[in-house]
C-alpha distance (Angstrom), angle and dihedral (degrees) to the residues before:
residue distance angle dihedral
X1 . . .
X2 3.79 . .
X3 3.82 123.1 .
X4 3.81 119.5 -168.3
X5 3.83 125.5 175.2
X6 3.81 122.1 -138.7
X7 3.81 111.1 -133.9
X8 3.81 97.9 179.9
X9 3.79 132.9 59.2
X10 3.81 91.0 -137.1
X11 3.81 90.7 53.5
X12 3.80 93.1 50.1
X13 3.82 92.7 47.1
X14 3.81 93.5 47.1
X15 3.82 90.4 48.9
X16 3.82 88.6 61.7
X17 3.82 89.5 54.9
X18 3.83 92.4 46.6
X19 3.82 91.2 49.5
X20 3.84 88.5 53.3
X21 3.80 88.7 54.4
X22 3.81 93.5 46.4
X23 3.80 93.4 49.9
X24 3.82 95.4 48.0
X25 3.74 115.1 116.5
X26 3.80 142.1 69.1
X27 3.82 93.3 -50.2
X28 3.81 95.4 46.5
X29 3.79 114.8 157.8
X30 3.79 118.7 -159.7
X31 3.81 116.5 -142.7
X32 3.81 116.0 -111.1
X33 3.79 130.1 -151.8
X34 3.81 108.5 -118.5
X35 3.78 137.8 172.2
X36 3.76 140.6 40.1
X37 3.83 95.3 -69.4
X38 3.82 91.4 54.7
X39 3.80 90.4 49.9
X40 3.81 91.9 49.1
X41 3.82 89.7 51.2
X42 3.81 90.8 50.5
X43 3.81 93.7 -111.7
X44 3.80 115.8 145.1
X45 3.79 134.6 155.9
X46 3.79 124.0 4.4
X47 3.81 120.4 13.0
X48 3.81 111.7 -105.5
X49 3.81 118.1 -151.0
X50 3.82 92.4 -139.1
X51 3.83 91.0 57.2
X52 3.81 91.5 45.4
X53 3.83 92.0 50.1
X54 3.82 92.1 49.6
X55 3.80 91.7 53.2
X56 3.81 90.8 48.7
X57 3.83 85.9 55.7
X58 3.86 89.8 52.0
X59 3.81 92.0 -108.0
X60 3.79 128.0 130.2
X61 3.82 106.5 -101.5
X62 3.82 93.6 -128.0
X63 3.82 111.7 13.5
X64 3.81 125.4 59.1
X65 3.80 97.7 -107.7
X66 3.79 140.0 96.9
X67 3.79 121.8 -98.7
X68 3.80 93.3 -139.4
X69 3.80 130.3 21.4
X70 3.82 95.4 -124.9
X71 3.78 132.8 49.2
X72 3.82 115.8 -149.7
X73 3.78 120.2 -162.3
X74 3.82 93.8 -142.5
X75 3.81 99.3 47.3
X76 3.79 126.4 133.5
X77 3.78 113.7 -110.3
X78 3.78 97.0 -163.9
X79 3.78 146.5 -50.7
X80 3.78 130.6 -94.9
X81 3.80 108.0 -147.3
X82 3.79 115.5 -173.5
X83 3.79 122.4 -172.4
X84 3.79 117.3 -172.4
X85 3.77 133.9 176.7
X86 3.79 124.3 -123.1
X87 3.80 114.9 -90.5
X88 3.82 90.5 -111.2
X89 3.82 90.0 58.4
X90 3.80 90.8 50.3
X91 3.82 91.2 49.3
X92 3.81 92.0 48.8
X93 3.80 90.2 50.1
X94 3.79 91.0 47.7
X95 3.81 92.3 51.1
X96 3.80 100.4 36.9
X97 3.81 104.1 28.1
X98 3.77 119.6 -149.2
């Protein structure tokens, strides 16, 4: 497991575009809004880039208001969490399939 914080808005927004590229293909999985916070913000179903970008900019994804009253210059914009299997697991999957 690798956890990396995003300390710039541009980095967080470009990560969304890179993750779209990485997930392209026949087994593409679209991100889904989950959890109580998403529900309270009115976010349901598939993740929309416009909503994601607004939240990175500290704006409500739907309404014209800020998410927090203050804007700090050195805030974290999000976390990249990568989980990967051991190479032996990947080889077994490649040889044996599901």
